[in-house]
N, C-alpha and C positions, 0 to 999 in steps of 0.2 A: 188056214188056207187063204192065199191072197185072192183078190178079186180083179179080174181083167175088165169086165163090162158091168156098168151100172145102168139100169133102166129107170128113168124117172117115171113114176107111176102114181096117179091119184084117183084111179078108178073111172075116169072119163073115157068116152068112146075113142077120142084121138090118142089117148095113152094106151088103149088096147092095140092101136097101130104100132106103138113103140114096142109092146110085148111081141107082136108078130115079127117086127124087124129084128129084135134081139134074138129071137128063136132062130131066124134065118142066118144071122151073122155068126152065132155060136151054138149050133145045133147040139153039139155033144159036150159043150163046156160045162165043167163043174164050178167055174169061177165067175158066175153071173150073180148079181144081187139086185134087189129092188130097193128104191129109195122114195120116201115121201117127205116133203119139206113142210114143216110147220113154222110159221113166222114168229109166233110167240106163244107162251103158255097162258092158259086162262087163270085169272086170279082166284076165281071161285073154285074150290076143290071139286065140287060136283060137276061143274062144267068142264073142268080139266079132265076128269075121269072119262066123261063122255067123249071129249075130243081125242083123248089118247086111244080109247077103244075104237073110235071111228077110223083113225089113221091105221091102226093095226089091222082092222077088218079089211080095209081097202087093199093093203099089201097082201094079206092072206088070200083074198080073192084073186089078186094078180098072179100069185104063185100057183094057185089052183088052175087058173087059165093056161098057164104054161105047162101044166102037168107035173110040176115040181113043188109039192107042198112043203118040202123042207128047204126051199131056196132061202138063202140069207136075206133078211129084210131090215131096213134101217129107217127109223123115224128121226129126222134131223131138225133142230131148231136153227133158223137163220132168217134174218130180215130180208135176205135176197135168195130166191130159189136157185139162181145160177151160182151164186157164191157158195151156198150151202152144199150144192152138188159137187162143185169143184173141190171144196175142202174135204168132203167125204172121199172123193176119188183120190185125192192126195194121200189121205190117211190109209186108204185101202190098197194103194199102189195100182189103181185102175188106169187103163190107157184110153178108155172110151166111155162116153155117156150117150145113151140113146134117148131121144125125145120123140113124141108124136108131133104132128104138124099143128099149126095154129088152127083153132076151131073153125075159122072162116075159109079154110083152104079147099078148093075144088078137088073132087076125087081124082086120084092119080098124080097129083102134084105134091111137092114137098115145100112147105113154108115154115121156117123156124118160128117157134113161140118167142115171146119177149125174153124169156130166160135163156133159151138157146142162142138167140141173137146176141145177148150180152157176152156169152162165151165165145161166139164167133168173132166178136170185136176185140176182146181183151183176154181171151182164155189161153190156156196152155195145155189143152187136152183134146184128143180126138172127139168130134161131135158127129153123131148120126141123127138124121131126121127122117122119120118114116113117111112114106107117101100116104096121103089121106085115103082112107078106105081100105088099106092093106089088110085090116082085120077081117074084112068080108070076103076075102079070097082064100079059101082053104087050100087051093092048089098053088098058091104063090111060092115062088122060089127065087133064088138069085142064080140065074142061068147066064146072064150077061152083065158085064161090068165095063164101064167106059171111063176113060181119063180124058178130060177136055184138052184140046190142043193148046188152050191158053195157059195150061198148067206147066210150069217149068221146074217145079220142085220135084226131085227124084223120089221123095218120100211117098207121094201119091202113087206113082207108078209102081214102086216096090210093094206098097200096100195092096194095090189092085192085083198084082201078080201073085202075092201070097194068098189072098182070099180066093182067087180063081183056082189055084192049085188045091186049096183046102176044100172048097165047095164044089169042085168039078164044073166051074163056070168058064166062060169064054171072055177074054178081054177084047172088046169090040173096037171098031174105028173110033177115033177121038171125038167125032161129032155125033156119036150115036146118042142123041138126047132121050131116046125111048128105052135105053138100057134099064135093066132091073135096078141097078145101083150105079150112081155116078160118084166117082172118087175124085176129090179136089184137094190140091195142096195149096200152100201159102205162096204169096207172090215173091218174086226175087228180092233179096235183100231183107226179108223178114227175119227178126231175131230168132235164133235157134230155139226150138221148143215152143214157139208161139204160133197162134193162128192169125194170119193177116191175109184176107181175101182181096184180090184186085177187083176193079170195077167190071172188067170183062168176065171174070169168073162168076161174079154175082149175076150178071146178065144171063150167062149161060144157065146157071142154076134156076133162075126164074122161069126159063123156058123148058126146063127138063121135065120129063115124065118118068117117074120112078123115085126111089128113095135116094138120099144123099149122104155121103160120108166125107167129112172134112178133116184133113190130117195136118197136125202142126209141122212147122218147118223143121226138117232134119230128124223127124221122129216117125218113121214108118211103123205102122201097127202090126203086131204079131199076135193076133188073137188065137 
């Protein structure tokens, strides 16, 4: 079975936010997987066994939090978390990677981690960043979706409309920075299939309240 959505998960509180956003974006999907990136194996066999067990335990706990204990789980070795996740997404045929926000992010805001930022700068896959503290709101939902006026790529608008129809959400006014989800596309002239954010889009995201979904140029998401 192919995977549509990969949730980056390491057991930290902010990655619990990623679980919450993944659940909201794909509530009934059977094509969601969890991924944990290890940067290198341990040379000592005993330490390696402990590290492997720790990684598997974190992913097992994440699947349990989602209420899906049989959810596919991947432990990937890569010197770069972002590169490892992108390679996994490519091999699995996934169209979206979900991250939690940076650990210093104020509640209600979405701030990409270093790994997510790397993919926002040079990646070729959809990136979602959960608002900090989303995990603490059991009643959270995606009831409103906004596409900033600065976005000219039709892929963002198509993605927003598809999600709204699937989730029963409303696509709100372009400047609705307090929407539950902000969908942003790449700037005009961006290479097809790549993520390239304009300065105005980044400024808007910095001021937004809610989670964020960034779509590659010419590749609307069909979750």
